[in-house]
Structures are given as structure tokens and as C-alpha cells.
C-alpha positions in Angstrom: 21.5 8.5 -16.8 22.9 6.5 -13.8 21.7 3.0 -12.9 19.5 4.2 -10.0 17.8 6.8 -12.2 17.2 4.1 -14.8 15.8 1.7 -12.2 13.4 4.4 -10.9 12.2 5.2 -14.4 11.5 1.6 -15.1 9.7 1.2 -11.7 7.6 4.3 -12.5 6.7 2.9 -15.9 6.0 -0.6 -14.7 4.2 0.2 -11.4 2.7 3.6 -11.6 -0.9 2.3 -11.7 -0.2 -0.1 -8.8 1.3 2.7 -6.7 -1.6 5.0 -7.5 -4.3 2.4 -6.7 -2.6 1.5 -3.4 -2.3 5.2 -2.4 -5.8 6.0 -3.5 -7.0 3.8 -0.6 -5.1 6.1 1.7 -5.8 9.5 0.2 -9.4 8.8 -0.8 -9.1 9.7 -4.5 -7.2 8.7 -7.6 -6.3 12.3 -8.3 -4.7 12.9 -4.9 -3.0 9.5 -5.2 -1.7 10.5 -8.7 -0.2 13.6 -7.2 1.4 11.7 -4.3 3.0 9.1 -6.7 4.4 11.9 -8.9 5.7 13.7 -5.8 7.2 10.4 -4.5 9.1 9.6 -7.7 10.3 13.2 -7.9 11.7 12.9 -4.4 13.1 9.4 -5.0 14.9 10.6 -8.1 16.4 13.6 -6.2 17.4 11.4 -3.3 18.4 8.3 -5.3 21.9 8.3 -3.9 20.5 7.5 -0.5 19.0 4.2 -1.8 21.4 1.5 -0.5 19.8 -1.5 -2.1 19.1 -3.3 1.2 15.4 -3.6 0.3 13.6 -3.7 -3.0 13.4 -0.4 -4.8 9.6 -0.5 -4.8 9.6 -0.7 -1.0 11.9 2.3 -0.7 9.8 4.3 -3.0 6.6 3.2 -1.3 7.8 4.7 2.0 8.4 8.0 0.2 5.0 7.8 -1.6 3.2 6.9 1.6 4.7 9.9 3.4 3.8 12.1 0.4 0.2 10.9 0.5 -0.1 11.5 4.2 1.4 15.0 3.8 -1.2 15.7 1.2 -3.9 14.9 3.8 -2.6 17.7 5.9 -3.1 15.9 9.2 -0.5 15.4 12.0 0.5 11.8 12.2 1.7 9.5 14.9 4.3 6.8 14.1 4.4 4.1 13.0 2.9 5.4 9.8 1.0 2.2 8.8 -0.9 2.2 12.1 -2.1 5.8 11.7 -4.0 5.3 8.4 -7.3 3.6 7.7 -7.2 2.5 4.0 -10.6 2.1 2.4 -12.1 1.2 -0.9 -12.5 4.2 -3.2 -16.0 3.1 -4.3 -17.5 1.1 -1.5 -20.9 1.2 -3.1 -19.7 -1.1 -5.9 -19.4 -4.0 -3.4 -20.8 -2.9 0.0 -20.3 -6.3 1.6 -16.6 -6.4 0.6 -16.1 -2.8 1.8 -17.7 -3.6 5.2 -15.6 -6.8 5.5 -12.4 -4.9 4.7 -13.3 -2.1 7.2 -13.5 -4.8 9.9 -9.9 -5.7 9.4 -7.4 -4.0 11.6 -5.8 -1.0 9.8 -2.4 -2.8 9.5 -4.0 -5.9 8.0 -6.0 -3.7 5.7 -2.9 -1.8 4.5 -1.1 -5.1 3.8 -4.1 -6.4 1.9 -4.3 -3.2 -0.1 -0.6 -3.2 -0.9 -0.8 -6.9 -2.0 -4.0 -6.8 -4.1 -4.4 -3.2 -5.1 -0.7 -2.2 -5.2 0.5 -5.5 -6.6 3.4 -5.5 -4.2 5.3 -8.7 -3.6 5.7 -10.2 -0.1 9.3 -9.0 0.0 8.3 -5.4 -1.0 5.6 -5.3 1.6 7.9 -6.7 4.3 10.5 -4.1 3.5 8.0 -1.2 3.3 6.4 -2.2 6.7 9.8 -3.2 8.2 8.7 -6.7 9.1 9.6 -10.2 7.9 8.1 -11.9 4.9 6.7 -14.5 7.2 4.8 -11.8 9.1 3.4 -10.6 5.8 2.3 -14.2 4.9 0.8 -14.8 8.3 -1.0 -11.4 8.2 -2.4 -12.1 4.8 -3.5 -15.6 5.8 -5.3 -14.1 8.9 -6.9 -11.4 6.7 -8.1 -14.0 4.2 -9.7 -16.1 7.0 -11.4 -13.0 8.4 -12.7 -12.0 4.9 -13.8 -15.5 4.1 -15.8 -15.7 7.3 -17.3 -12.3 6.7 -18.2 -13.0 3.1 -19.3 -16.6 3.3 -23.1 -16.9 3.5 -24.2 -18.6 6.7 -26.1 -21.3 4.9 -22.9 -22.3 3.1 -21.2 -22.8 6.5 -23.9 -25.3 7.7 
């Protein structure tokens, strides 16, 4: 097995659950997310010679996985991809206040929050996947944290 194949296998073993969890917020179910992750890694393995190493491997596979998830939804999409999706919690009834606060974030902020906290992506991986700088990711997460904090802090605690 070549080095890229080995790296893909290790990434799959280490990050499968994180990829599935992040994609489930896009597809709407863990089952469809599981299918998208498997399809993505199959495609990545077949296309591994195209990976140039300019970005983290997880970011390269994320783009493939994201496209596979969107294809599974069978809807025409406008680019850029991250602006055409509205990620949501799978089980909003478990924490309706958090679900509502997340829904009030812009789709791009929400996607970055989901990649960071549901997908366990590093700032570098998110930046590469979204084709922005790590500073933009840091600023976006800081803004999202502030919005979520304001939405989830009881009014009496603010006084």
C-alpha cells in the first residue's frame, strides 16, 4: 500500500465518527451521513494521486465528503457549497434552546461551528476545507461564540 493509501486508511480509522457526525448535520441523518463518508473515502482512495499535500488530508477528504453528502440529497446546488447548506442538529428536541440559537447563526458560521465541534476539525483543516485563512476561522468562531452566548444567557444573568 502506498503512503497516501495508508494515510487515508489512518484518517478513516481515526476520524470516521467525526466525519459522520459533521455530515449528519448536512444530510439530516446518521445513516445518510455514513453512506456519504464511505462514498467519500472510496472516491478519495481512487483519486489519491490527485492529493498534492497543500492542505491537510482531512480537509481534502472533507470537500469530497461534503459533495457526496450533497449529491445524496439530490438537490441542485449553487456554489460556493458551504453557503448553499443549512446544517442543523439531528435531534433538536434534546436541547431546543441550543438548536434555536444555532439556527440563528448564518449558514457559514453554523457550518464552521459544526465542523469544529461535531466534526472535531482543527482550525487549519476547516480553513483549508472552506478555502479561507485560519484567522478567518478563528474570527468566525469567536463571533459565533458571542452570538450563542448572548442567545443562551438568561436575561437575569446579564443584569
